[in-house]
N, C-alpha and C positions, 0 to 999 in steps of 0.2 A: 521390483513396484515402478509402475506409473503412478503419477499424481495426474487431476483431474481439476482444473482450479475452479472449474465451474462448481465443484464438489461443496464447495467453500464460498463460493462467488454470490449474492445476488441482490438483486435490484436492491435492497433496503441497505446494504452495504457502500452502494455508490453515491458519490457526492459530487454531483455535475457542478456546481457552484461553490467549490472550496474555497474557503475565504480566510484570511491574513496574509501578510507577507515573509516573517521569519517563521523559523523555525519551529521554535517552543510556540507559537500561536497555532500553526495550521496543526502540530501534532494534539495540541490541549482540541481544538475543535473538531481532529476526525475521532477523537475519544470521548467528544461529547455527543456525536452524532451516533456512535455505537453504542453508547449505555441508553440515550431516547428509543434508539431502536431495539432493543435490551438483548443484545450480544456481547453485551460484557456487565461485569454488578458494579454500580457507581461508589461501591465501598471500595474499589479498589483504584478508584481514578489515580488518586497522587503515585501511586507502588508503579502502574504503568506507566505513566508518563516521567517517573525519575527513572523506569528502566528504558526508555528509549531514548531517552536524554544522555543517560550515560553510553549508549549505544553510540549515539552520534559524537561524543568528546572522544570516544577511542580513536575515528575517524569517519567523515562521515560518509552517510550510505546516498548523498548526489552523486550517481553514477555517471552523471555525464548523457549529453541529450536532450537535457529537459526533465528526468528521470531521477527519482530518488526511491528508496527500499526498506525506509526503518523497518527493522525489526525489534522481537523479543519473545522471549522466551523464560516465563514464572509458571510458578508450581499452580496460581489459582486458578489458570484459564484451561479450560477443560475442554473446549473445543476445538480447532485451528479457527480463527478469525480471519479474513482477508477483507480489507476495505483500499477501492479504490478512489482515488480523490482527483479532481482534476479543475486546475486555476488557469484562468482567463488572464490574467494579469501578471503569473509567475511571480515566483517564493525566491528567498535566499536562503538557500540548503549548505551553502558553504561546498557546493559541487565541484568534484574532480577538476571539471574544464572549466569552472568560474562561470558558468554560466545559470540563468534561472531554471528553477522546475516549474514543468507545469503538470506533471502525473506523478501522483504519489499512489505507491501500493504498500501497504502498511500490512505487515502480517504478525499476529499475536498466536503463540502455541504452548501449549505446556512443555515445562523445563526438560520429561522425558521424551517427547516426540521430537529429536535433532535428528534424523532420519527423513521426516516428510518436513521438516522444517525445511531443512537446507534444500532437497529433492526441489519444495515451493518456488526458495529465491532463486534457483539456479533456474524454473522454469520462464519465473517472470522477468530473469534478467536477461532473457536467451531471446523471448516474445519483446519485451520493451526496446529490444535493439535497435529495431527495424525501425527508421526513423516516418514512415508512411503511416504504419501501423499508428505511432504516438500523436503524428499530426489528426488523422480519423479519429482520434480517441478524444481531441481536445476540442475537434468540430462536433461532436457526441450533441444531441441536443434532447435525448431520453435515456434512461438508465439500461432500458432493453436495450437498444443500441450498443451500448457499454457491453452486454453479455454477447451482444451477438457478434461483434468484432474482437472479442476476447475467445469465444469459439470458433471463430474460421480462423484465426491467426492461428490458436493454438494446434488446429488438425492442421496445420502445413509445416508444422516443425515435429510432430507426432510420428 
């Protein structure tokens, strides 16, 4: 089964001017954004943040090259949620390469959706390995431009 990231990413889920310098603050800001666009329920805010922080404590999802892929599988998440946040100033995410993170792709899914969750993480890691793609994302001016870039990049590898 192939996954199409664009089935889960719409312009409401994209944050072009991601605020925050710390991992916790950035994750909190992404969650608040997803609540504001009604992608997740406000009553689960603390549980989602806790799950993401616990995952980070097991090992940073800052995979290097300016990228972080925070993720969690939770029983109350009904639909897969994918959000891309872009920071111009960089984030201290305890990345494996010690560098700052500029692109955060946050993935939330139901705990029963292990297959799609892992396939999406693998696909995100694969497309985000391309440093030119990441540079283009960092320079994107609109949400539509981000979606167009993701569409083009996924078509190159699938």
